[in-house]
C-alpha positions in Angstrom: -8.5 -7.9 -17.4 -8.4 -7.4 -13.7 -4.7 -8.1 -13.3 -3.7 -5.7 -16.0 -5.9 -3.0 -14.5 -4.2 -3.4 -11.2 -0.7 -3.1 -12.7 -1.8 0.0 -14.6 -3.0 1.7 -11.4 0.2 0.5 -9.7 2.3 2.1 -12.4 0.3 5.4 -12.1 0.7 5.4 -8.4 4.5 4.9 -8.8 4.8 7.6 -11.4 2.5 10.3 -10.2 1.0 9.4 -6.8 -1.8 11.1 -5.0 -4.9 10.2 -3.0 -6.8 9.3 -6.1 -4.1 6.9 -7.4 -3.9 5.3 -3.9 -7.7 4.7 -3.8 -7.8 3.5 -7.4 -5.0 1.0 -6.6 -6.8 -0.3 -3.5 -10.0 -0.7 -5.5 -8.2 -2.5 -8.3 -6.6 -4.9 -5.8 -10.0 -5.6 -4.3 -11.5 -6.3 -7.8 -8.6 -8.5 -8.7 -9.1 -10.5 -5.5 -12.8 -11.1 -6.3 -12.0 -12.2 -9.8 -9.1 -14.4 -8.7 -11.3 -16.1 -6.1 -14.2 -16.8 -8.5 -12.1 -17.9 -11.5 -9.0 -19.6 -10.1 -10.6 -20.5 -6.7 -7.7 -19.0 -4.8 -7.5 -15.8 -2.7 -5.0 -13.4 -1.3 -5.9 -14.0 2.4 -2.5 -15.5 3.0 -0.9 -12.1 2.3 -0.7 -9.9 5.4 -0.4 -6.7 3.2 -3.6 -7.7 1.5 -5.5 -8.2 4.8 -4.2 -4.8 6.2 -4.9 -2.8 3.1 -8.3 -4.5 2.6 -9.5 -3.3 6.0 -8.3 0.2 5.0 -9.9 0.0 1.6 -13.2 -1.1 3.0 -13.2 1.7 5.5 -12.5 4.3 2.8 -15.1 2.7 0.6 -17.8 3.3 3.2 -16.5 6.5 4.6 -14.9 8.1 1.6 -14.8 11.5 3.1 -11.9 10.3 5.3 -9.7 9.9 2.3 -8.8 13.6 2.5 -6.9 12.8 5.7 -4.4 10.7 3.8 -1.3 12.6 2.9 0.8 11.5 -0.1 4.1 13.4 0.4 7.3 13.4 -1.6 10.3 12.6 0.6 12.9 14.6 -1.3 12.1 17.9 0.5 12.7 16.5 3.9 15.7 15.2 5.9 14.3 11.6 5.7 16.3 8.5 4.9 14.4 5.6 3.2 14.3 3.5 0.1 11.1 5.1 -1.3 10.4 8.5 -2.9 7.0 9.1 -1.3 5.1 8.5 1.9 1.5 7.7 2.2 0.7 8.9 5.7 -2.5 8.0 7.4 -3.5 9.1 10.9 -3.4 6.2 13.4 -7.0 6.9 14.3 -8.1 5.9 10.8 -6.2 2.7 10.9 -7.8 1.9 14.3 -11.2 2.8 12.8 -10.6 0.5 9.9 -9.7 -2.4 12.2 -12.6 -1.7 14.5 -15.0 -1.6 11.5 -13.8 -5.0 10.2 -16.2 -7.9 10.8 -15.6 -9.3 14.3 -14.5 -12.7 13.0 -11.7 -11.1 10.9 -10.8 -8.3 13.3 -7.9 -10.1 15.0 -6.3 -11.0 11.7 -6.8 -7.5 10.4 -5.2 -6.0 13.5 -2.2 -8.3 13.4 -1.7 -7.7 9.7 -1.8 -3.9 10.2 0.6 -4.0 13.1 3.0 -6.2 11.1 3.1 -4.5 7.7 2.3 -0.8 8.3 5.0 1.4 9.7 3.9 3.2 12.8 5.3 6.6 13.9 3.5 8.1 16.8 0.2 9.4 15.7 0.7 8.5 12.0 1.3 5.4 9.9 3.1 5.0 6.6 1.3 2.5 4.4 3.3 3.0 1.2 5.8 0.1 1.7 3.0 -2.4 2.2 1.5 -1.3 -1.2 4.7 -2.0 -3.0 5.3 -5.4 -1.3 1.7 -6.4 -1.8 1.9 -6.0 -5.6 5.1 -8.1 -5.7 3.3 -10.9 -3.7 0.2 -10.7 -5.9 2.4 -10.9 -9.0 4.1 -14.0 -7.6 0.9 -15.7 -6.7 -0.7 -15.0 -10.1 2.4 -16.5 -11.8 2.3 -19.5 -9.6 -1.4 -20.0 -10.5 -0.6 -19.7 -14.2 -2.8 -16.6 -14.7 -2.0 -15.0 -18.1 -1.5 -11.2 -18.1 -0.1 -8.8 -20.6 0.1 -5.0 -21.1 2.6 -2.3 -21.0 2.4 -1.9 -17.2 2.8 -5.6 -16.7 5.9 -5.6 -19.0 7.5 -2.8 -17.1 6.9 -4.6 -13.8 8.3 -7.8 -15.1 11.4 -6.0 -16.5 12.0 -4.6 -13.0 11.3 -8.0 -11.4 13.7 -9.9 -13.7 16.4 -7.2 -13.3 16.2 -7.9 -9.5 16.5 -11.6 -10.1 19.5 -11.2 -12.4 21.3 -8.9 -10.0 20.5 -10.7 -6.7 18.3 -7.9 -5.4 15.3 -8.4 -3.1 11.9 -7.9 -4.7 10.7 -6.4 -1.4 11.4 -3.1 0.2 11.9 -2.2 3.8 10.5 1.3 3.6 11.4 2.3 7.2 11.8 6.0 7.7 14.7 7.6 9.7 16.1 11.0 10.0 19.3 12.8 10.8 17.3 15.8 12.1 16.0 14.6 15.5 13.0 12.3 16.2 11.2 10.8 13.2 7.8 10.7 15.0 8.0 14.4 15.8 9.3 15.2 12.3 6.3 13.4 10.7 3.9 15.2 12.9 5.4 18.5 11.8 5.2 17.5 8.1 1.5 16.4 8.5 0.7 19.7 10.2 2.3 21.6 7.3 0.2 19.6 4.8 -3.1 20.1 6.7 -5.1 23.2 5.8 -5.7 25.4 8.8 -9.3 26.5 9.4 
């Protein structure tokens, strides 16, 4: 089932993230959207995170060689303050390319969605918070539509979701990055350089 597949890839991305888990999750979201649209006659176009990540997924799908420019980096080794344990850092030029390659009639919506939900730091963009918030919004929309879904990954997600309800916590994350070691834009540029092989 498409929904269960998406939650499995989401769980994998949370537990052991890398570029492959990121791309697999984006593909699973795309497949779920297509299925949801054909079976339930609804779509995710009202979710800004979906619009933003869809443009990026489509860009990677047609220019997969660019995926190597994405950096999935654990935060624990750096003087960064945030509510996530990893960053998914993408060069700003790739986000711009994804927007520019979106069909003209959807380009304005894609640009606004990317500006609203991605976190921009100089020459790089952190997309990880939008992934987490997207999955929550998809889960809520599936539930409201009465879509049945089961599986271990779904159960784990629902346990976490229900815990947040019971304890008055938000289901969404902010994911903003800050640092006590100078300028965050400069720090991220240094981190990216350290993670980029030199020719």
